[in-house]
Structure formats: C-alpha cells, structure tokens
N, C-alpha and C positions, 0 to 999 in steps of 0.2 A: 604895532607889531603884535602878533598873537603870542599866547603863552607857549606855543609849540615852536618857538624860534629854532632855527637850525643849530644843531649841536656842533657844527663845523666852525662856528664863529670863534674868532680869536678873543682870548680873555685879556684883561689888563696886563700890561708888562710884556706883551708878545707871547704869552703862554698859550698853548693849544689845549682845548678841552679834551679830556680823556674819556675812555669808555667805548663800548661797541659802536660801530658805525651803522646807521640805519640804511635801508635800501635806498631811500631818497637821497641820502648823502653820497652813497656809492655812485648813483646815477648822475650826480652833479659834478663828479670829479673831472678835472681837466685831463688832457691826454697823458701828461706825466705828473707825478706827485713826488714829494720828498719822502725819505725813508720813514720819518715819524708818522706821516699820514698813511703810508702803506702798512706800517706795523699796526696802526689802529684798525685799519680795514681787516687785517688778519687776526685781530684780537691777541696780539703779542706785544711785548714791550719793545721800545726802540733799542734798548741795549741788546736784547735777544736778536732783533732784526740785524743790527750791525755785526754781531758775532756770526750769524748765518751768512751774511754777505761776505764777510772776510773768509769764511771757510768754504765758500762756493756752494752752500746748501740752501740759500734763500730760494723759496719755491716759485718765484716769478722773475721776469726779466728785469735786470738792473742795468741802467745806463750810466757808466762813469762819465762825469763831466768835470774834468780838472780835479779839484780837491773835494768835490761833492759827488753824490750819486742821486739819480732819479729812478723812479720805478714806472714802468709802462702801465697805465691804467687798464689797457686791454688785457694784459697778462693777469692783473688782479681779478678783473671781471671773469675771465676764463676759469681761473682756479676756483673762484667762489660760485660759479654757475650763474652769473648775472647775465641776463639777456636784455638787450635794448630793443 
C-alpha cells in the first residue's frame, strides 16, 4: 500500500478519519452516505450537520430511514460542483 492511502479508511475502534475530503474520495462515494460522511464532504462537523437536518436547513437531500438518515451522494456532488 502506498503512503497516499485513502483518507476514507476506518481507524481502529470504528472511528472515521476527519478532515477535508479529497476529490478522489468524493468520486468513490456510494450512492448514499451517512450524515458523518456527508458532513466531512461539506467540511462541517457532524453535530452541525444534525442540527441543520433537524431545522430543515441541510443543503442537500436527506433520506430518513427509520431511526437513521442517509444523504444522497448525487446531491452532495451537485452542491460541490463535482462532475463525473
């Protein structure tokens, strides 16, 4: 594995790596992501993301699934100007 391993890798204990998401990481996202991943893509904290979702002000499409929420990657890409 090269020293430029993907920043999207999970850290020990199930923790996610923090920091800005690279274009390569954005392009590798699955069709729907969790709120933490969407927040990272938007360079905001997950607490802020959840507050925005609760207030109806989150800037991209949120899909409620029972007690959790997912975010449509296509909406993230559109907001961020990502073209495939």
